[in-house]
N, C-alpha and C positions, 0 to 999 in steps of 0.2 A: 444450549445449556441455559440454566437459570442464572441470571446475574447474581453476584454475591449480595447478600442482604446485611445491612449494618444493624447490629443488635447492641443493646446496652450490656455493659460488662458487670456481672454480679457473681457473688459466691455461689448462688444457686445454679447459675449456668455451669460453673466449674464442676459442681457435684454431679450434674447430669452427664458429664463427659464419661464417667466410669461405665455407663451403659450405652454410650453412643456408638453406632457402627460407622463404617467408612474410614475416613482419614481425619486425624487431628493434627493440625499444624500450629506450632508455637513459634513466635518471633522471639529470639533470644540473643544475648550477647554475653561476652565474658566467659569465664571458666567455671561459673557456679550459678545455680538458680537464684536470680535476683528479684524477679517480679513476683507479685502475688500468684499469677497464673503458673509460672514456672515452679514455684514452691509447692503449690497445690498438686500439680501434676507429678512432681517428684514424690510426694507422699503417696499419691494414688498408685504410682508405678514402683513403689518400694525402693526408691533411690536410683531408678534407671536414668532419669533425666540428669541428675548430678553426675553420675558416672560418665554419661555421654559427653556432657559439657567439659568434663575434666580430661577427656581423652585426647590423644594425639591427632586422631581423625578430625575432631572438631577444631582443634588449633590450626590445622592446615587449611581450613575452609576460608574462602574470601567472602566479603560482604555480598549478600544475595544468594549464596550457595547454601546447600542443605545437607543434613544427615538424617537418614530415615531408619527408624527402629521398627522392625516387623513384629507384629503380634505382641505388643508391649504388655508386660505383667500388670495385672490390676485393671486393665481396660478391655472392653469388648472390641474396640476399634481394631481394624486390620493393621493399621500402621500409625506411628507417631513420628511426625516430621518436625525436626528442629531446624529452623531457618535462621541463619546468621544475619541479623539486621539491627545495627545500633540505632538509637534515636536520631542521631545526626546523619543518617543515611540520605543519599541524594534521591531525587525522583527516579532516576534510572536504576539505582540500586533496589528501590522498592518494587519497581516493575519486574526486575529480574527475580526478586524473591517471590513475587506473585506467580511468575511464570513457572518457577520450580514446583509450586503447588498445583497450578493448572495442568502441568504435565502429568502429575500423579493422580489426578481426579479419576474416580470411577463412578459406577451407578449409585453407590451409597452416598455420594457427596462428601462434604468436608465441613469441619468446624475449625475456623481459623481464629486464633487468639492473638489479636493485635494490641489489645489493651489501649494504652494512650499513645500509640505510635502516630506521629504526625503525618505519615505518608500512607494512611490506611486506604484512601481513595485510589492512589496510584497502585497500591498492592492489589486491590480488587480488579483494576484494569489489567494488570499483568496476568492475573488468574484467568480472566475472560479470554484475552486474545491468544494465550498459549493453549487453552483447552479446546480451541477450534479443531475440527476434523471434517474432512470432506468425504461423505459416505453415501450420497444419494444413488450411486450406481452399483452399490454392493448388495448382494442378495442377503436375505434373512432379515431379522428384526433390526430396525434402525438403532444405531448406537445412541444411548441416552446417558447423560451425566446427572447425578443427583444435585440437589441444591447446595449452595455454599453459604454457611452462616458465618458472618464476620463479627466477632465480639470485640467491641471497642468502646472507648469513651466518646462522648459527644456524637452519638450516631446521626443526629439531624444534620450536623455540620458535615460529617463524612458523606452522607447521602447527597447533600447539595453539591459538594465538590465532585462526586462521582457522576452526576447527571450528564455534564458535557463529555465526560470520558466514556459513558455508555453510548452516546451518539457517535463518538469517534470509533469505538469498537464495532458498531453496526456498519460504519463506512468501510472499515478494514475487512469485515466479513464479506460484504457485498463485492468488494474488489477481488478477494481471494476466490469466492465462488465463481465469479466470471472467468478468472484466469484458469481455474482448475477444470472448468467444463470442457468436455470434448467438442470438437468442431461439428460433429453431426447433430449435436444438441444446440450449441450456441452458434447458430447461423447468423448472418447479418440481420435477418428479419427478426429472429428471436431476441438478439441483443437489443435491437431498436425497441422491441415491445417491452422488454424489461426496463429500459430507461423511460419509456412512455408511462409506465405504471407509477413512476415517482411523482407524477402530477398530484397524486393523493397526498404527498408530503408538503405540497405548496410550491413545488418547482413548476415553472412554465416550460413545457417540453414541445418541441417541433421536430417532426421527422421529414427530412427533405428526400424525396425519391428521385429516381434517375431522370425523368423528364425535366424536373426543376433544376437538377444539377447540370444537365446539358444546357438549359437556358442560361444558367449562371456562368457557363464557360469552364466548368471544372473537368476539363478533358484529361488532365494529368491523373486525377483521382480515378475517373471513369476508365481510363486506359488500363489501370491495374486490375480492375474487376471484370473486364469485358470477356475473359475466358471462363467465367464461373456461372453456374446456374443460379447462384445466390445474388440477388440484386444489390448493387451498391447503395449505401445510405449515408447521409450526414444527419446527426442528431444534435440539436441545440437545446441546452438546458440552462435556464436563467433562474438565478436566485436573487431576489430584489429585497435585501434586508437593510440596505443603506439609504441614503438620501436619494430622492427621485432624480435629481439632476447630476448625480455623481457617475462618472464613467466607470464601467466595471473592470475588474481584473479578468483576463481571458485565460482559460486553461484549455489546451488543445491536445487531443490524444489520438495516437495511431491505433486503429482498430482493425488490423488484418486478422480476421477470424481463423484463417488457416493460410499458411504460406508454404507452398511447394517450391517456391522460387520461380514459378512460371516456366517459360520455355528454357530459361537458364536454370534448369531444375537442380534442386539440392541433392546431395547423396542420401541414400535411404537411411543410413545409420543416424539415429537421433532426430529424424524428421518428425516423429510423433510429438516432440516437444514444441513444434510450431503451432500447437493449439494456444500457446501463450503469446503469440505475436500481436495480440490485441491488448497486451498488458497496459500500454499507455492510456488507452481509452478506458480500461477498467479502473485505473487510478483516478482519472478525472471523474468517473461516475461515482466512485467511493467518496471522493471529497465533496461532491455536490450533495450526496446523500447525508453526509455528516453535517454540512452547513444547514440543510433544511431541518434535520432532526434537532439540532441545538439552537435553531433560530438565530443564526449569525447576523450581526448588524453590519453587513457589507453587501455590496453588489458584485456578483461573480457570475460569469457566463462560462459554461463548459461546452465545448464543441468536439465531437468525435467523428472521424471518418471511418465508416465500416465497409470493408471490402473483403473479398476472398481472392487470393492469387493462385490461379490454376492454369495448367497447360491445356490447350484446347485449339481446335481449328480457328477459333475467333480470337485467341489470346494475342496479347501484345508481343511483338518480336524484338529481339536485339536489332538495333539499327533503325527502328521506328522513330519518328519525330512527332512529339505531341506539343500542343500549345496550352499553357497553363491559364488559369483564370486571370492572372496578372497580365498575360499577353506574351510572356517570354516563351521561346521554344526550347524544347529539351530533347536531346538525342538520347534514346534509351540504349545505353551500352550493355546493361545487365538487367534483366527483368527481376532479378532477386534483390535489386536495390530499389524496392517498390515503396517502402514506407515513406521515404522522403518525397515521393511524388504525391502521395496522399496528403501529407502534412503541408506541402507547398500550397495547394489549393485551399485547404481549411485555414491556414494562417492568413492568407490574403483575404478570404471571406470574412474572417473575424475582424480584421482591421477596417475593411470597407463598410461593414454593417454596424459594428459596435464602437469603433474608435476607442478601444480600451486604454486604460491607464498603463497597462503593461501586459505582456504575454508570456506564458510558460507552456512549452510543449513537452510532452512525454512520449517516449517511444522505445520499444525494444528494437533499436535501429541497426546496430552493427555488432558482429562478432569481434570486431577490432577493439571495442571498448573492454571486452572480457580479457583479451590478450593484454591490454594495458593495465587494467585495474583489478582483474579477477572478479570475485563475487562479493567483495567487501564494500565496494564503493560504486555509486552511480557517477557517470561522467557528466560534468556540469560545464556548459558552454554559454557565454553571455557577451552581449555588447555593452553592458552597463555595470560598472563596478559596484555602485551602491545597491542596486537591485540584486545582483549576484551575492554580495556579501550578506544581505539580509536573508536570502534563502539559505546560504551556507550556515548562518547562525541558527536559523530555525531547525535545520536538519541536525546540526550538532547537538542542540538542546534536546531533541527527541531521540538521539542515539541512532539516527539513520545515516549510514556512511555516504558521503558525497565529496567529490574531489574536482576542483576546477581544472579544466584542460585548456591548452593554448589555442588561439586562432590567429590568422594573419594573412597578408596578401600573398605570401609565398604558397600557402596551401590553396588559396582561392584561384591562383593561376592554373592549377591542375584541372579546373573545371572547363577549360576551353574546349570547344567542339569545332570540328572542321565544317559541319553542315548546319549547325544550329547555334543558339545563344549559349548553350552549356550542355555538358554531358551529365548523366545522373550517377556515374560511378567512375572513379579514378584509379582503381586498383587497390592493392592491399596496404601499401605503405601509408600510414597516417589516415587509415580508412574512416575512423570515427570523426576525425577532425575535418576531413574533406566533406563528409556527410553534413556536419554542422555548417560548414561554409556554404554548401548548397542551400540549406534552409535559410541562412542569413540573407540570401538574395531575395527572399520573399517577405522580409521584414522592412517596413518603411523607415526612412531616415528619421531619427529621433524617437523611435518606438523602443522602450526598454523591453528586452527579450532574454529569456533563458531557455536553453534546450537541455533536456535531461535524457541521456541515453541510459535506459534502465535494463538493457539486455542482460547484464550480469546479476541484477538484484531482484528482478521480478519473480523469478522461480529458482528454487534451490533444490539440489539433490540430497541434501541432508538437513537435519533440524537446525534452526537458529534459536537465539535466545527466546524470542517471542512468537515463533511460528514452527509448526511441524514442517517436514520436507514438503515441497510443492510451492504453491503461491504464497508470497510473503505479505503482499499489500504495501510494499515499500512505497513511500512517498505520501501516503494519506496523512500520516502524522505530521510530517514536515510542512506540507502545504497548508494543512489546517492551522498549524501554529503561525506560519507566515501571514495568513489571512487574519488571524486573531490579533497578532501583534502590530501589523502594518496597515491593515485596511479597514478594520472595524471601527465604527464610530463609538465614542465613549459615552456612557450615560444613557 
């Protein structure tokens, strides 16, 4: 879709609305038309706006919600949407209001009357991210949405504020596109190629292939993919926007492009959703894209392990013992607990090569986190209170649900193996926690680390506030804010 365009607000613009097609959206508050735009629209619609604002339906609406009038009298427009948004609305309220407009967009586009609302840029962001739709595999003409004209005061200031939000929306779209793609399209090779193409944005991208991964000793990762025809890959993306001598923040993503469970095969029902098991890698990619597009003044490295977990005569078996890059041995109890094997090697590689200031890994890691938290919150695990609290604050500010989960020696003891240094799976009880305890063994002493289990938040079966059903892009906003607030150099 076209990004919303900030326009100056004039009486002439309002007069043209009588003959405008598509959708007209007005930000309003109270029980009567108070602004110049509301009063002019009320006259054009022969009192329809005033009657709507005085109605019980309008009174019941919360901030950010809307009331739509179909085929309003006096206007050519197909609909007039009244969006409840007072001037003192929060950033999240403005995004929610924008999302209501984005959800209603059609081919004819929309005219949005924001007037002097201070959250106009956030409103445009909400419109953009909610209007997203994934249609490349549907037959017929591709779905198109018309342009959105945003009428507001101080359009230059709004445009300046909207620029980094446009970069953020592009990162979210990139993440959603990756997660929504079917596995026969988004193979490990295709995924790596899409990331390699981001060199055009200024990222430094390296694609490590199987011979190099073997040389590095990434046998845990390679073991997951050895039953697939798709070769395993590790992709390294560097954004160097900070000082040359500053250690980077490392983002690490699980990229299992399809997960059958391997020899420990999953039930057939619902297996089609395992196209999203690369969601952690997709979020890392989306964040790196955002940082490059907005020219972030920070050093960040994104690393993703790309594999496919398939049953085959060469596939890893339950009972196998593999040696990680770190050197620890792992007894594979369950080949469906594969994501932690991928992350173990990439976490260690990130520390050995980049010596980062901190690490955050993201993975659709366990069904257990969905049992614990549902689809409202990502599970957050950490060894560093300050680092964790900074992330939770960023997620809260962006409206992305996140909840810190416990860790401890009692859970860690469950990882004991009879034949190796540890097992990769400890059963159902506390499954998300024991998975985090497994990953912690591959974090060096003193290294600040956060593990984000996004199994419940990466893909939804129903619409959310800012996304249609399907991939959400959860985490791109929170991580972008964390980097902006905590790691970017000022000035």
